[in-house]
C-alpha angles and dihedrals in degrees: 000000000000122000089252092050091050090050091049090053091050093047091051089062101032096099092052091047090053089048091054095047093045093050088050097048109021089221126107094202093049091046091051090050091052092051090049091051090048090053092051091053090046090054092052092051121104102240097179106060105059096267092131121044097167114030094189093052091046092052093044090050093054093045094048095049094045089050092051091052093046093047091053089057093043091053090064092057095042090059088073095041113134111242125332118352116221128178120260102264124244101222126197130169121273095252096053112128117265092250095051087111112035123230099004091192090071095040103051119122089235095056094041089053091052091046086071085078090069129082114250092256093046089051092050092050093047094048094046090049101041103032101034103024096232112166118235094256093055092045088054090055092047093051096036091241136115127270090241092055091047091052090050092049091048093049091049091048091053091048093048092048092050091051091046092053100247112198110272097188134086106177126211107264095235092050092049092048092050091052091050092054091047092047092051092048092048091050090057093057092068089222127124102216099058088055095044091052090064095050130083114246090248096039116154133210117207115189128188116197095150090214089290101086133032111271138138109269098211127046114268118224134202134046096254094049091049092046092052090047093055092044087056091050091053093049091051095045117128117244093250094053115138129188121202123188111232139150121255112196089339096308126110110263144171118236105205119199145156124216088272107039150001108258103181154347118224112192123188125222107204130193137157091004093303138096103251100176141004121209112202117192110195102152104117090214087067095045104046093098088062098052116129 
């Protein structure tokens, strides 16, 4: 295999490798680093003497194991994280096609946040199974484990996610978009009730300021509390505030900015015709890629 042919093979799988690493780590920068390291290992591999029978499996194996190692190190720093930790959002424009991010149900901010409850190996098994449809036997080969161990990790992951309240909803795109437009319009009224009417009774607001931006440290619960919170935000908004509709990890979201900087992403989790959760990313370290 020529160098160009090897590069072409890698590029054909690069998007999927990034998707795996991002789902494992919740960080764009870390996922990009993992993909770069995978490429370097791919370059050093002997492609011409039968060392690799299945390039995709080989690349997925490297990416998964590098992600597991990186996640183990990241866990030690996240223990001291100030307030709620949310993933760095993957933001696309509002008009992007529905399939611009594959399998939204495994990419949502809500699920990625709950995946933090899993061990690194459980997370790898769950992501490989749910997002990329690998059977247990192939996952075992990728992770150099046994099918029995993989089944056990997968079963434990499912149990942990159920206990942690993993999102069970994947709203129709048109319904979610309509709710976003109504939520934005209701926010502009400055009234509590129009906002509360769009929220589930047990709606939750998760906010990530990372100790670097103002944000509630603990999740806020209840439609009235959330409605009053957003009314307060609108009343305190600076005169140059601008709200752009975007998609964050496939979900409708508001990108909030001033003329100088992006100050937040507010992504909606919709189910049964209601807004069930809002994920607000305010940590500037997770927004710098979106700066004007």
